[in-house]
SEKOL-951644 format. One record per atom (N, C-alpha, C): x, y, z; residue number from 1; atom name. Coordinates in nm, 2 decimals. Layout:
[atom [X,Y,Z],NUM,'CA'],
...
REM end
This chain:
[atom [-7.23,-30.42,5.88],1,'N'],
[atom [-7.22,-30.29,5.79],1,'CA'],
[atom [-7.23,-30.17,5.89],1,'C'],
[atom [-7.13,-30.08,5.88],2,'N'],
[atom [-7.13,-29.96,5.95],2,'CA'],
[atom [-7.22,-29.86,5.89],2,'C'],
[atom [-7.30,-29.79,5.97],3,'N'],
[atom [-7.40,-29.69,5.92],3,'CA'],
[atom [-7.37,-29.56,5.98],3,'C'],
[atom [-7.39,-29.45,5.90],4,'N'],
[atom [-7.38,-29.32,5.95],4,'CA'],
[atom [-7.52,-29.25,5.94],4,'C'],
[atom [-7.57,-29.20,6.05],5,'N'],
[atom [-7.70,-29.15,6.05],5,'CA'],
[atom [-7.70,-29.00,6.00],5,'C'],
[atom [-7.78,-28.97,5.90],6,'N'],
[atom [-7.79,-28.84,5.85],6,'CA'],
[atom [-7.89,-28.76,5.93],6,'C'],
[atom [-7.88,-28.63,5.94],7,'N'],
[atom [-7.97,-28.55,6.01],7,'CA'],
[atom [-8.11,-28.55,5.95],7,'C'],
[atom [-8.21,-28.53,6.03],8,'N'],
[atom [-8.35,-28.53,5.99],8,'CA'],
[atom [-8.37,-28.39,5.93],8,'C'],
[atom [-8.42,-28.39,5.81],9,'N'],
[atom [-8.45,-28.26,5.74],9,'CA'],
[atom [-8.60,-28.26,5.71],9,'C'],
[atom [-8.68,-28.29,5.81],10,'N'],
[atom [-8.82,-28.29,5.79],10,'CA'],
[atom [-8.88,-28.42,5.72],10,'C'],
[atom [-8.81,-28.53,5.74],11,'N'],
[atom [-8.85,-28.65,5.68],11,'CA'],
[atom [-8.80,-28.76,5.78],11,'C'],
[atom [-8.84,-28.88,5.75],12,'N'],
[atom [-8.79,-28.99,5.83],12,'CA'],
[atom [-8.64,-29.01,5.81],12,'C'],
[atom [-8.56,-29.01,5.93],13,'N'],
[atom [-8.42,-29.02,5.91],13,'CA'],
[atom [-8.38,-29.15,5.84],13,'C'],
[atom [-8.28,-29.15,5.77],14,'N'],
[atom [-8.23,-29.27,5.70],14,'CA'],
[atom [-8.09,-29.31,5.74],14,'C'],
[atom [-8.06,-29.43,5.72],15,'N'],
[atom [-7.92,-29.47,5.76],15,'CA'],
[atom [-7.85,-29.50,5.62],15,'C'],
[atom [-7.73,-29.45,5.61],16,'N'],
[atom [-7.66,-29.47,5.49],16,'CA'],
[atom [-7.53,-29.54,5.52],16,'C'],
[atom [-7.50,-29.65,5.44],17,'N'],
[atom [-7.38,-29.72,5.46],17,'CA'],
[atom [-7.26,-29.63,5.45],17,'C'],
[atom [-7.16,-29.64,5.54],18,'N'],
[atom [-7.04,-29.57,5.54],18,'CA'],
[atom [-6.92,-29.66,5.50],18,'C'],
[atom [-6.94,-29.74,5.41],19,'N'],
[atom [-6.84,-29.84,5.37],19,'CA'],
[atom [-6.81,-29.82,5.23],19,'C'],
[atom [-6.68,-29.82,5.19],20,'N'],
[atom [-6.63,-29.79,5.06],20,'CA'],
[atom [-6.70,-29.88,4.95],20,'C'],
[atom [-6.74,-30.01,4.99],21,'N'],
[atom [-6.80,-30.09,4.89],21,'CA'],
[atom [-6.93,-30.04,4.84],21,'C'],
[atom [-6.99,-29.95,4.92],22,'N'],
[atom [-7.13,-29.90,4.88],22,'CA'],
[atom [-7.12,-29.77,4.81],22,'C'],
[atom [-7.00,-29.71,4.80],23,'N'],
[atom [-6.99,-29.58,4.73],23,'CA'],
[atom [-7.04,-29.60,4.59],23,'C'],
[atom [-7.11,-29.51,4.54],24,'N'],
[atom [-7.16,-29.51,4.40],24,'CA'],
[atom [-7.29,-29.58,4.39],24,'C'],
[atom [-7.33,-29.67,4.48],25,'N'],
[atom [-7.46,-29.74,4.48],25,'CA'],
[atom [-7.56,-29.65,4.53],25,'C'],
[atom [-7.54,-29.59,4.65],26,'N'],
[atom [-7.63,-29.49,4.71],26,'CA'],
[atom [-7.59,-29.35,4.66],26,'C'],
[atom [-7.68,-29.28,4.60],27,'N'],
[atom [-7.65,-29.15,4.54],27,'CA'],
[atom [-7.63,-29.05,4.65],27,'C'],
[atom [-7.56,-28.95,4.62],28,'N'],
[atom [-7.54,-28.83,4.70],28,'CA'],
[atom [-7.56,-28.71,4.62],28,'C'],
[atom [-7.56,-28.59,4.68],29,'N'],
[atom [-7.58,-28.47,4.60],29,'CA'],
[atom [-7.47,-28.45,4.50],29,'C'],
[atom [-7.52,-28.41,4.38],30,'N'],
[atom [-7.43,-28.38,4.27],30,'CA'],
[atom [-7.46,-28.25,4.22],30,'C'],
[atom [-7.36,-28.16,4.20],31,'N'],
[atom [-7.38,-28.03,4.14],31,'CA'],
[atom [-7.28,-28.01,4.03],31,'C'],
[atom [-7.32,-27.93,3.93],32,'N'],
[atom [-7.24,-27.88,3.83],32,'CA'],
[atom [-7.24,-27.73,3.84],32,'C'],
[atom [-7.12,-27.68,3.87],33,'N'],
[atom [-7.10,-27.53,3.88],33,'CA'],
[atom [-7.04,-27.48,3.76],33,'C'],
[atom [-7.11,-27.38,3.70],34,'N'],
[atom [-7.05,-27.31,3.58],34,'CA'],
[atom [-7.03,-27.16,3.62],34,'C'],
[atom [-6.91,-27.12,3.60],35,'N'],
[atom [-6.88,-26.97,3.62],35,'CA'],
[atom [-6.94,-26.90,3.50],35,'C'],
[atom [-7.02,-26.80,3.52],36,'N'],
[atom [-7.09,-26.73,3.41],36,'CA'],
[atom [-7.07,-26.58,3.42],36,'C'],
[atom [-7.08,-26.52,3.30],37,'N'],
[atom [-7.09,-26.37,3.30],37,'CA'],
[atom [-7.23,-26.33,3.31],37,'C'],
[atom [-7.33,-26.42,3.27],38,'N'],
[atom [-7.47,-26.40,3.30],38,'CA'],
[atom [-7.54,-26.53,3.26],38,'C'],
[atom [-7.66,-26.55,3.33],39,'N'],
[atom [-7.74,-26.67,3.30],39,'CA'],
[atom [-7.88,-26.63,3.33],39,'C'],
[atom [-7.97,-26.71,3.27],40,'N'],
[atom [-8.12,-26.69,3.29],40,'CA'],
[atom [-8.19,-26.82,3.28],40,'C'],
[atom [-8.32,-26.82,3.32],41,'N'],
[atom [-8.41,-26.93,3.31],41,'CA'],
[atom [-8.55,-26.88,3.30],41,'C'],
[atom [-8.62,-26.95,3.21],42,'N'],
[atom [-8.77,-26.93,3.21],42,'CA'],
[atom [-8.83,-27.07,3.20],42,'C'],
[atom [-8.97,-27.07,3.22],43,'N'],
[atom [-9.04,-27.19,3.22],43,'CA'],
[atom [-9.14,-27.20,3.10],43,'C'],
[atom [-9.14,-27.31,3.04],44,'N'],
[atom [-9.23,-27.34,2.93],44,'CA'],
[atom [-9.35,-27.42,2.98],44,'C'],
[atom [-9.47,-27.38,2.94],45,'N'],
[atom [-9.59,-27.46,2.98],45,'CA'],
[atom [-9.62,-27.57,2.88],45,'C'],
[atom [-9.73,-27.64,2.91],46,'N'],
[atom [-9.76,-27.76,2.83],46,'CA'],
[atom [-9.80,-27.72,2.68],46,'C'],
[atom [-9.83,-27.60,2.66],47,'N'],
[atom [-9.85,-27.55,2.52],47,'CA'],
[atom [-9.73,-27.51,2.44],47,'C'],
[atom [-9.61,-27.52,2.51],48,'N'],
[atom [-9.49,-27.48,2.45],48,'CA'],
[atom [-9.46,-27.33,2.45],48,'C'],
[atom [-9.54,-27.26,2.53],49,'N'],
[atom [-9.51,-27.12,2.53],49,'CA'],
[atom [-9.47,-27.08,2.67],49,'C'],
[atom [-9.42,-26.96,2.69],50,'N'],
[atom [-9.37,-26.91,2.82],50,'CA'],
[atom [-9.49,-26.92,2.92],50,'C'],
[atom [-9.45,-26.98,3.04],51,'N'],
[atom [-9.55,-26.99,3.15],51,'CA'],
[atom [-9.57,-26.86,3.22],51,'C'],
[atom [-9.69,-26.80,3.21],52,'N'],
[atom [-9.70,-26.66,3.27],52,'CA'],
[atom [-9.70,-26.66,3.42],52,'C'],
[atom [-9.71,-26.78,3.48],53,'N'],
[atom [-9.70,-26.79,3.63],53,'CA'],
[atom [-9.56,-26.79,3.68],53,'C'],
[atom [-9.46,-26.79,3.60],54,'N'],
[atom [-9.32,-26.79,3.64],54,'CA'],
[atom [-9.25,-26.67,3.59],54,'C'],
[atom [-9.19,-26.59,3.68],55,'N'],
[atom [-9.12,-26.47,3.64],55,'CA'],
[atom [-8.98,-26.51,3.60],55,'C'],
[atom [-8.94,-26.49,3.47],56,'N'],
[atom [-8.80,-26.53,3.43],56,'CA'],
[atom [-8.70,-26.47,3.52],56,'C'],
[atom [-8.60,-26.55,3.55],57,'N'],
[atom [-8.49,-26.51,3.64],57,'CA'],
[atom [-8.36,-26.49,3.56],57,'C'],
[atom [-8.28,-26.40,3.61],58,'N'],
[atom [-8.15,-26.38,3.55],58,'CA'],
[atom [-8.05,-26.33,3.65],58,'C'],
[atom [-7.92,-26.36,3.62],59,'N'],
[atom [-7.82,-26.31,3.71],59,'CA'],
[atom [-7.70,-26.25,3.62],59,'C'],
[atom [-7.62,-26.18,3.69],60,'N'],
[atom [-7.50,-26.13,3.62],60,'CA'],
[atom [-7.38,-26.22,3.66],60,'C'],
[atom [-7.26,-26.17,3.68],61,'N'],
[atom [-7.15,-26.26,3.71],61,'CA'],
[atom [-7.17,-26.35,3.83],61,'C'],
[atom [-7.13,-26.47,3.82],62,'N'],
[atom [-7.15,-26.57,3.93],62,'CA'],
[atom [-7.15,-26.71,3.88],62,'C'],
[atom [-7.24,-26.79,3.94],63,'N'],
[atom [-7.25,-26.93,3.91],63,'CA'],
[atom [-7.39,-26.96,3.86],63,'C'],
[atom [-7.40,-27.05,3.76],64,'N'],
[atom [-7.52,-27.12,3.73],64,'CA'],
[atom [-7.49,-27.26,3.78],64,'C'],
[atom [-7.58,-27.31,3.87],65,'N'],
[atom [-7.55,-27.44,3.93],65,'CA'],
[atom [-7.67,-27.54,3.90],65,'C'],
[atom [-7.64,-27.65,3.85],66,'N'],
[atom [-7.73,-27.76,3.83],66,'CA'],
[atom [-7.72,-27.85,3.96],66,'C'],
[atom [-7.84,-27.88,4.02],67,'N'],
[atom [-7.84,-27.95,4.15],67,'CA'],
[atom [-7.91,-28.08,4.13],67,'C'],
[atom [-7.85,-28.19,4.16],68,'N'],
[atom [-7.91,-28.32,4.17],68,'CA'],
[atom [-7.91,-28.38,4.31],68,'C'],
[atom [-8.03,-28.43,4.35],69,'N'],
[atom [-8.05,-28.48,4.48],69,'CA'],
[atom [-8.09,-28.62,4.48],69,'C'],
[atom [-8.03,-28.70,4.58],70,'N'],
[atom [-8.07,-28.84,4.60],70,'CA'],
[atom [-8.15,-28.85,4.73],70,'C'],
[atom [-8.22,-28.96,4.75],71,'N'],
[atom [-8.30,-28.98,4.87],71,'CA'],
[atom [-8.22,-28.98,5.00],71,'C'],
[atom [-8.09,-29.02,4.99],72,'N'],
[atom [-8.01,-29.02,5.11],72,'CA'],
[atom [-7.95,-28.89,5.15],72,'C'],
[atom [-7.97,-28.79,5.07],73,'N'],
[atom [-7.91,-28.66,5.11],73,'CA'],
[atom [-7.98,-28.59,5.22],73,'C'],
[atom [-7.91,-28.52,5.30],74,'N'],
[atom [-7.96,-28.45,5.42],74,'CA'],
[atom [-7.88,-28.33,5.46],74,'C'],
[atom [-7.89,-28.29,5.58],75,'N'],
[atom [-7.83,-28.17,5.63],75,'CA'],
[atom [-7.67,-28.17,5.61],75,'C'],
[atom [-7.61,-28.28,5.63],76,'N'],
[atom [-7.46,-28.28,5.62],76,'CA'],
[atom [-7.42,-28.25,5.48],76,'C'],
[atom [-7.49,-28.31,5.38],77,'N'],
[atom [-7.45,-28.28,5.24],77,'CA'],
[atom [-7.48,-28.14,5.20],77,'C'],
[atom [-7.60,-28.09,5.25],78,'N'],
[atom [-7.64,-27.95,5.22],78,'CA'],
[atom [-7.53,-27.85,5.28],78,'C'],
[atom [-7.50,-27.87,5.40],79,'N'],
[atom [-7.40,-27.78,5.47],79,'CA'],
[atom [-7.26,-27.78,5.40],79,'C'],
[atom [-7.22,-27.90,5.37],80,'N'],
[atom [-7.08,-27.92,5.31],80,'CA'],
[atom [-7.08,-27.85,5.17],80,'C'],
[atom [-7.18,-27.88,5.09],81,'N'],
[atom [-7.19,-27.83,4.95],81,'CA'],
[atom [-7.20,-27.68,4.95],81,'C'],
[atom [-7.29,-27.63,5.04],82,'N'],
[atom [-7.30,-27.48,5.04],82,'CA'],
[atom [-7.17,-27.41,5.08],82,'C'],
[atom [-7.10,-27.47,5.18],83,'N'],
[atom [-6.97,-27.41,5.22],83,'CA'],
[atom [-6.88,-27.42,5.10],83,'C'],
[atom [-6.87,-27.53,5.03],84,'N'],
[atom [-6.78,-27.55,4.92],84,'CA'],
[atom [-6.81,-27.45,4.81],84,'C'],
[atom [-6.94,-27.43,4.78],85,'N'],
[atom [-6.98,-27.34,4.67],85,'CA'],
[atom [-6.94,-27.19,4.71],85,'C'],
[atom [-6.97,-27.15,4.83],86,'N'],
[atom [-6.95,-27.02,4.87],86,'CA'],
[atom [-6.80,-26.98,4.88],86,'C'],
[atom [-6.72,-27.08,4.91],87,'N'],
[atom [-6.57,-27.06,4.93],87,'CA'],
[atom [-6.48,-27.10,4.81],87,'C'],
[atom [-6.54,-27.16,4.71],88,'N'],
[atom [-6.46,-27.21,4.60],88,'CA'],
[atom [-6.40,-27.09,4.53],88,'C'],
[atom [-6.27,-27.10,4.51],89,'N'],
[atom [-6.19,-26.98,4.45],89,'CA'],
[atom [-6.17,-27.01,4.30],89,'C'],
[atom [-6.26,-26.96,4.22],90,'N'],
[atom [-6.25,-26.98,4.07],90,'CA'],
[atom [-6.26,-26.85,4.00],90,'C'],
[atom [-6.26,-26.74,4.07],91,'N'],
[atom [-6.27,-26.61,4.00],91,'CA'],
[atom [-6.13,-26.54,4.01],91,'C'],
[atom [-6.08,-26.48,3.90],92,'N'],
[atom [-5.95,-26.42,3.90],92,'CA'],
[atom [-5.93,-26.31,3.99],92,'C'],
[atom [-5.81,-26.30,4.05],93,'N'],
[atom [-5.77,-26.18,4.12],93,'CA'],
[atom [-5.69,-26.09,4.03],93,'C'],
[atom [-5.63,-25.99,4.09],94,'N'],
[atom [-5.56,-25.89,4.01],94,'CA'],
[atom [-5.44,-25.94,3.93],94,'C'],
[atom [-5.40,-26.06,3.96],95,'N'],
[atom [-5.29,-26.13,3.90],95,'CA'],
[atom [-5.33,-26.24,3.80],95,'C'],
[atom [-5.46,-26.24,3.77],96,'N'],
[atom [-5.52,-26.34,3.68],96,'CA'],
[atom [-5.51,-26.48,3.73],96,'C'],
[atom [-5.51,-26.50,3.86],97,'N'],
[atom [-5.50,-26.63,3.93],97,'CA'],
[atom [-5.64,-26.65,3.98],97,'C'],
[atom [-5.69,-26.78,3.97],98,'N'],
[atom [-5.82,-26.81,4.03],98,'CA'],
[atom [-5.80,-26.81,4.18],98,'C'],
[atom [-5.84,-26.70,4.25],99,'N'],
[atom [-5.81,-26.68,4.39],99,'CA'],
[atom [-5.92,-26.61,4.46],99,'C'],
[atom [-6.03,-26.59,4.40],100,'N'],
[atom [-6.14,-26.52,4.46],100,'CA'],
[atom [-6.27,-26.61,4.46],100,'C'],
[atom [-6.35,-26.59,4.56],101,'N'],
[atom [-6.47,-26.67,4.58],101,'CA'],
[atom [-6.59,-26.58,4.52],101,'C'],
[atom [-6.71,-26.65,4.51],102,'N'],
[atom [-6.82,-26.57,4.47],102,'CA'],
[atom [-6.86,-26.46,4.57],102,'C'],
[atom [-6.83,-26.49,4.70],103,'N'],
[atom [-6.85,-26.38,4.80],103,'CA'],
[atom [-6.76,-26.27,4.78],103,'C'],
[atom [-6.63,-26.30,4.74],104,'N'],
[atom [-6.53,-26.19,4.72],104,'CA'],
[atom [-6.57,-26.10,4.61],104,'C'],
[atom [-6.64,-26.15,4.50],105,'N'],
[atom [-6.67,-26.07,4.39],105,'CA'],
[atom [-6.81,-26.01,4.39],105,'C'],
[atom [-6.89,-26.05,4.49],106,'N'],
[atom [-7.02,-26.00,4.50],106,'CA'],
[atom [-7.11,-26.06,4.39],106,'C'],
[atom [-7.08,-26.19,4.36],107,'N'],
[atom [-7.16,-26.26,4.25],107,'CA'],
[atom [-7.29,-26.31,4.29],107,'C'],
[atom [-7.36,-26.36,4.19],108,'N'],
[atom [-7.50,-26.42,4.21],108,'CA'],
[atom [-7.50,-26.56,4.17],108,'C'],
[atom [-7.60,-26.63,4.21],109,'N'],
[atom [-7.62,-26.77,4.18],109,'CA'],
[atom [-7.76,-26.80,4.11],109,'C'],
[atom [-7.76,-26.87,4.01],110,'N'],
[atom [-7.88,-26.92,3.95],110,'CA'],
[atom [-7.88,-27.07,3.97],110,'C'],
[atom [-7.98,-27.12,4.05],111,'N'],
[atom [-7.98,-27.26,4.09],111,'CA'],
[atom [-8.10,-27.33,4.02],111,'C'],
[atom [-8.06,-27.44,3.96],112,'N'],
[atom [-8.15,-27.52,3.88],112,'CA'],
[atom [-8.16,-27.66,3.93],112,'C'],
[atom [-8.27,-27.71,3.97],113,'N'],
[atom [-8.29,-27.85,4.01],113,'CA'],
[atom [-8.28,-27.94,3.88],113,'C'],
[atom [-8.20,-28.04,3.89],114,'N'],
[atom [-8.16,-28.12,3.77],114,'CA'],
[atom [-8.15,-28.27,3.80],114,'C'],
[atom [-8.26,-28.34,3.80],115,'N'],
[atom [-8.26,-28.48,3.84],115,'CA'],
[atom [-8.18,-28.56,3.73],115,'C'],
[atom [-8.17,-28.51,3.61],116,'N'],
[atom [-8.10,-28.59,3.51],116,'CA'],
[atom [-7.95,-28.60,3.54],116,'C'],
[atom [-7.89,-28.53,3.64],117,'N'],
[atom [-7.76,-28.56,3.68],117,'CA'],
[atom [-7.74,-28.70,3.73],117,'C'],
[atom [-7.84,-28.77,3.76],118,'N'],
[atom [-7.84,-28.91,3.80],118,'CA'],
[atom [-7.87,-29.00,3.69],118,'C'],
[atom [-7.86,-28.96,3.57],119,'N'],
[atom [-7.88,-29.05,3.46],119,'CA'],
[atom [-7.78,-29.16,3.45],119,'C'],
[atom [-7.82,-29.28,3.45],120,'N'],
[atom [-7.73,-29.40,3.45],120,'CA'],
[atom [-7.74,-29.46,3.31],120,'C'],
[atom [-7.63,-29.46,3.24],121,'N'],
[atom [-7.63,-29.51,3.10],121,'CA'],
[atom [-7.55,-29.64,3.08],121,'C'],
[atom [-7.54,-29.71,3.19],122,'N'],
[atom [-7.46,-29.84,3.19],122,'CA'],
[atom [-7.53,-29.94,3.10],122,'C'],
[atom [-7.66,-29.95,3.10],123,'N'],
[atom [-7.73,-30.05,3.02],123,'CA'],
[atom [-7.82,-29.97,2.91],123,'C'],
[atom [-7.82,-30.02,2.79],124,'N'],
[atom [-7.91,-29.96,2.69],124,'CA'],
[atom [-7.87,-29.82,2.65],124,'C'],
[atom [-7.97,-29.76,2.58],125,'N'],
[atom [-7.94,-29.63,2.53],125,'CA'],
[atom [-8.03,-29.52,2.59],125,'C'],
[atom [-8.13,-29.57,2.67],126,'N'],
[atom [-8.21,-29.47,2.74],126,'CA'],
[atom [-8.17,-29.46,2.89],126,'C'],
[atom [-8.14,-29.35,2.94],127,'N'],
[atom [-8.09,-29.34,3.08],127,'CA'],
[atom [-8.19,-29.38,3.18],127,'C'],
[atom [-8.14,-29.44,3.29],128,'N'],
[atom [-8.23,-29.47,3.40],128,'CA'],
[atom [-8.20,-29.36,3.51],128,'C'],
[atom [-8.31,-29.32,3.57],129,'N'],
[atom [-8.30,-29.21,3.67],129,'CA'],
[atom [-8.34,-29.27,3.81],129,'C'],
[atom [-8.32,-29.40,3.83],130,'N'],
[atom [-8.36,-29.46,3.95],130,'CA'],
[atom [-8.29,-29.41,4.07],130,'C'],
[atom [-8.17,-29.36,4.06],131,'N'],
[atom [-8.10,-29.30,4.17],131,'CA'],
[atom [-8.13,-29.16,4.21],131,'C'],
[atom [-8.21,-29.09,4.13],132,'N'],
[atom [-8.25,-28.96,4.16],132,'CA'],
[atom [-8.35,-28.96,4.28],132,'C'],
[atom [-8.35,-28.86,4.36],133,'N'],
[atom [-8.44,-28.85,4.47],133,'CA'],
[atom [-8.58,-28.84,4.43],133,'C'],
[atom [-8.67,-28.89,4.52],134,'N'],
[atom [-8.81,-28.87,4.50],134,'CA'],
[atom [-8.85,-28.72,4.50],134,'C'],
[atom [-8.94,-28.68,4.42],135,'N'],
[atom [-8.97,-28.54,4.40],135,'CA'],
[atom [-8.99,-28.46,4.53],135,'C'],
[atom [-9.06,-28.51,4.63],136,'N'],
[atom [-9.09,-28.43,4.75],136,'CA'],
[atom [-8.96,-28.41,4.83],136,'C'],
[atom [-8.88,-28.51,4.84],137,'N'],
[atom [-8.75,-28.50,4.91],137,'CA'],
[atom [-8.65,-28.41,4.83],137,'C'],
[atom [-8.64,-28.43,4.70],138,'N'],
[atom [-8.55,-28.36,4.62],138,'CA'],
[atom [-8.58,-28.21,4.62],138,'C'],
[atom [-8.71,-28.17,4.61],139,'N'],
[atom [-8.75,-28.03,4.62],139,'CA'],
[atom [-8.71,-27.97,4.75],139,'C'],
[atom [-8.75,-28.04,4.86],140,'N'],
[atom [-8.72,-27.98,4.99],140,'CA'],
[atom [-8.57,-27.97,5.01],140,'C'],
[atom [-8.49,-28.06,4.97],141,'N'],
[atom [-8.34,-28.06,4.98],141,'CA'],
[atom [-8.29,-27.94,4.90],141,'C'],
[atom [-8.34,-27.93,4.78],142,'N'],
[atom [-8.29,-27.82,4.69],142,'CA'],
[atom [-8.32,-27.68,4.75],142,'C'],
[atom [-8.44,-27.67,4.80],143,'N'],
[atom [-8.48,-27.54,4.87],143,'CA'],
[atom [-8.39,-27.51,4.98],143,'C'],
[atom [-8.36,-27.61,5.07],144,'N'],
[atom [-8.27,-27.59,5.18],144,'CA'],
[atom [-8.13,-27.56,5.14],144,'C'],
[atom [-8.08,-27.62,5.03],145,'N'],
[atom [-7.95,-27.59,4.98],145,'CA'],
[atom [-7.95,-27.44,4.93],145,'C'],
[atom [-8.05,-27.40,4.86],146,'N'],
[atom [-8.06,-27.26,4.82],146,'CA'],
[atom [-8.06,-27.16,4.93],146,'C'],
[atom [-8.13,-27.20,5.04],147,'N'],
[atom [-8.13,-27.11,5.16],147,'CA'],
[atom [-8.00,-27.11,5.23],147,'C'],
[atom [-7.93,-27.22,5.23],148,'N'],
[atom [-7.79,-27.23,5.29],148,'CA'],
[atom [-7.70,-27.14,5.21],148,'C'],
[atom [-7.71,-27.13,5.08],149,'N'],
[atom [-7.63,-27.04,4.99],149,'CA'],
[atom [-7.66,-26.90,5.03],149,'C'],
[atom [-7.79,-26.87,5.04],150,'N'],
[atom [-7.84,-26.73,5.07],150,'CA'],
[atom [-7.78,-26.69,5.21],150,'C'],
[atom [-7.77,-26.78,5.30],151,'N'],
[atom [-7.72,-26.74,5.43],151,'CA'],
[atom [-7.58,-26.70,5.43],151,'C'],
[atom [-7.51,-26.73,5.32],152,'N'],
[atom [-7.37,-26.68,5.30],152,'CA'],
[atom [-7.36,-26.54,5.24],152,'C'],
[atom [-7.48,-26.48,5.22],153,'N'],
[atom [-7.48,-26.34,5.17],153,'CA'],
[atom [-7.48,-26.33,5.02],153,'C'],
[atom [-7.51,-26.44,4.95],154,'N'],
[atom [-7.50,-26.44,4.80],154,'CA'],
[atom [-7.65,-26.45,4.75],154,'C'],
[atom [-7.69,-26.35,4.66],155,'N'],
[atom [-7.82,-26.36,4.61],155,'CA'],
[atom [-7.84,-26.49,4.52],155,'C'],
[atom [-7.95,-26.56,4.54],156,'N'],
[atom [-7.98,-26.68,4.47],156,'CA'],
[atom [-8.11,-26.67,4.40],156,'C'],
[atom [-8.11,-26.69,4.27],157,'N'],
[atom [-8.23,-26.70,4.19],157,'CA'],
[atom [-8.25,-26.85,4.16],157,'C'],
[atom [-8.38,-26.89,4.14],158,'N'],
[atom [-8.41,-27.03,4.12],158,'CA'],
[atom [-8.49,-27.05,3.99],158,'C'],
[atom [-8.48,-27.17,3.94],159,'N'],
[atom [-8.58,-27.21,3.84],159,'CA'],
[atom [-8.70,-27.26,3.91],159,'C'],
[atom [-8.78,-27.34,3.85],160,'N'],
[atom [-8.90,-27.40,3.91],160,'CA'],
[atom [-8.88,-27.56,3.91],160,'C'],
[atom [-8.89,-27.61,4.03],161,'N'],
[atom [-8.87,-27.75,4.05],161,'CA'],
[atom [-8.97,-27.83,3.96],161,'C'],
[atom [-8.92,-27.93,3.89],162,'N'],
[atom [-9.00,-28.02,3.81],162,'CA'],
[atom [-9.06,-27.96,3.68],162,'C'],
[atom [-9.03,-27.84,3.65],163,'N'],
[atom [-9.08,-27.78,3.53],163,'CA'],
[atom [-8.99,-27.80,3.41],163,'C'],
[atom [-9.05,-27.77,3.29],164,'N'],
[atom [-8.97,-27.77,3.17],164,'CA'],
[atom [-8.91,-27.63,3.16],164,'C'],
[atom [-8.78,-27.62,3.18],165,'N'],
[atom [-8.72,-27.49,3.18],165,'CA'],
[atom [-8.63,-27.47,3.06],165,'C'],
[atom [-8.60,-27.35,3.03],166,'N'],
[atom [-8.50,-27.31,2.93],166,'CA'],
[atom [-8.40,-27.23,3.00],166,'C'],
[atom [-8.28,-27.28,3.00],167,'N'],
[atom [-8.17,-27.22,3.07],167,'CA'],
[atom [-8.07,-27.17,2.97],167,'C'],
[atom [-8.04,-27.04,2.99],168,'N'],
[atom [-7.94,-26.98,2.90],168,'CA'],
[atom [-7.82,-26.93,2.98],168,'C'],
[atom [-7.70,-26.94,2.93],169,'N'],
[atom [-7.58,-26.89,3.01],169,'CA'],
[atom [-7.47,-26.86,2.91],169,'C'],
[atom [-7.38,-26.78,2.96],170,'N'],
[atom [-7.25,-26.76,2.90],170,'CA'],
[atom [-7.15,-26.80,3.00],170,'C'],
[atom [-7.09,-26.92,2.97],171,'N'],
[atom [-6.99,-26.98,3.06],171,'CA'],
[atom [-6.86,-26.89,3.04],171,'C'],
[atom [-6.81,-26.84,3.15],172,'N'],
[atom [-6.70,-26.75,3.15],172,'CA'],
[atom [-6.57,-26.83,3.18],172,'C'],
[atom [-6.49,-26.84,3.08],173,'N'],
[atom [-6.36,-26.92,3.10],173,'CA'],
[atom [-6.33,-27.00,2.97],173,'C'],
[atom [-6.40,-27.11,2.96],174,'N'],
[atom [-6.50,-27.17,3.04],174,'CA'],
[atom [-6.45,-27.23,3.17],174,'C'],
[atom [-6.53,-27.22,3.28],175,'N'],
[atom [-6.50,-27.28,3.40],175,'CA'],
[atom [-6.62,-27.37,3.44],175,'C'],
[atom [-6.60,-27.50,3.45],176,'N'],
[atom [-6.71,-27.59,3.49],176,'CA'],
[atom [-6.65,-27.69,3.59],176,'C'],
[atom [-6.71,-27.70,3.71],177,'N'],
[atom [-6.67,-27.78,3.82],177,'CA'],
[atom [-6.78,-27.88,3.86],177,'C'],
[atom [-6.75,-28.01,3.86],178,'N'],
[atom [-6.85,-28.11,3.90],178,'CA'],
[atom [-6.81,-28.15,4.05],178,'C'],
[atom [-6.91,-28.14,4.14],179,'N'],
[atom [-6.89,-28.18,4.28],179,'CA'],
[atom [-6.99,-28.28,4.31],179,'C'],
[atom [-6.95,-28.40,4.36],180,'N'],
[atom [-7.03,-28.51,4.40],180,'CA'],
[atom [-7.00,-28.54,4.55],180,'C'],
[atom [-7.09,-28.53,4.64],181,'N'],
[atom [-7.06,-28.55,4.78],181,'CA'],
[atom [-7.01,-28.70,4.80],181,'C'],
[atom [-7.05,-28.79,4.72],182,'N'],
[atom [-7.01,-28.93,4.73],182,'CA'],
[atom [-6.86,-28.94,4.71],182,'C'],
[atom [-6.81,-28.86,4.63],183,'N'],
[atom [-6.66,-28.87,4.59],183,'CA'],
[atom [-6.58,-28.76,4.67],183,'C'],
[atom [-6.63,-28.64,4.68],184,'N'],
[atom [-6.56,-28.53,4.72],184,'CA'],
[atom [-6.57,-28.49,4.87],184,'C'],
[atom [-6.68,-28.53,4.93],185,'N'],
[atom [-6.71,-28.49,5.07],185,'CA'],
[atom [-6.63,-28.59,5.17],185,'C'],
[atom [-6.55,-28.53,5.26],186,'N'],
[atom [-6.48,-28.62,5.35],186,'CA'],
[atom [-6.58,-28.69,5.44],186,'C'],
[atom [-6.56,-28.82,5.47],187,'N'],
[atom [-6.65,-28.90,5.55],187,'CA'],
[atom [-6.57,-28.94,5.68],187,'C'],
[atom [-6.65,-28.93,5.79],188,'N'],
[atom [-6.59,-28.98,5.92],188,'CA'],
[atom [-6.61,-29.13,5.92],188,'C'],
[atom [-6.52,-29.20,5.99],189,'N'],
[atom [-6.54,-29.34,6.01],189,'CA'],
[atom [-6.44,-29.41,5.94],189,'C'],
REM end
C-alpha cells in the first residue's frame, strides 16, 4: 500500500493511503459553500436561551461555509481548500457572469464547524458520525483553516466549535458548492 505523509499540524503525523481503493473510506475535509447576501450565527445554552458568553456574529455579502474535518486532515487539505475558497469565481461581474472571487468583491466569510457533514446513512435511519474527526483535532484544523482564509485578506467570522448554534442566511442565487478534498483535491502519486 502506497502512503502519502501529511504535514504535522501540532499532532502526531499520520499516514494516509494514496490508493484509489481507499477513497471514501478515510475522510477528508468537506465544506459546503453558500453564497449569501447576509448570514449570522448565535449560540444557544443548555437552558435553550442565547448564550451570553458568545457574541452573535454576522456578515454581509460573501460565503457561509460549513466545515467538516476528519482525523486524516492536515496542512495540505487546509492550504488547498483555503486557496480554492478564496479564488472560487461565483460572484457576477458586470456581464452577469460568475467571474469574480470573494476577494474581488471584498466579501466576508462566516465559518461554521459542522461534524454532521460526515453523517453516514448507509445503514439504518440514524446517521453514524464515525468518520468525523475527533473534537480536539477537528477544532484545531478548523481554526487553522479560518486563519488560512484570513491570510487571504478576507474577514472571517466564526461560530463556536461544538456548541448548539442557530445559523441564519439568505442564499444569494441560490449558489451552493460542495467541496470534498477526497474527490476534488488533486493527489500526487
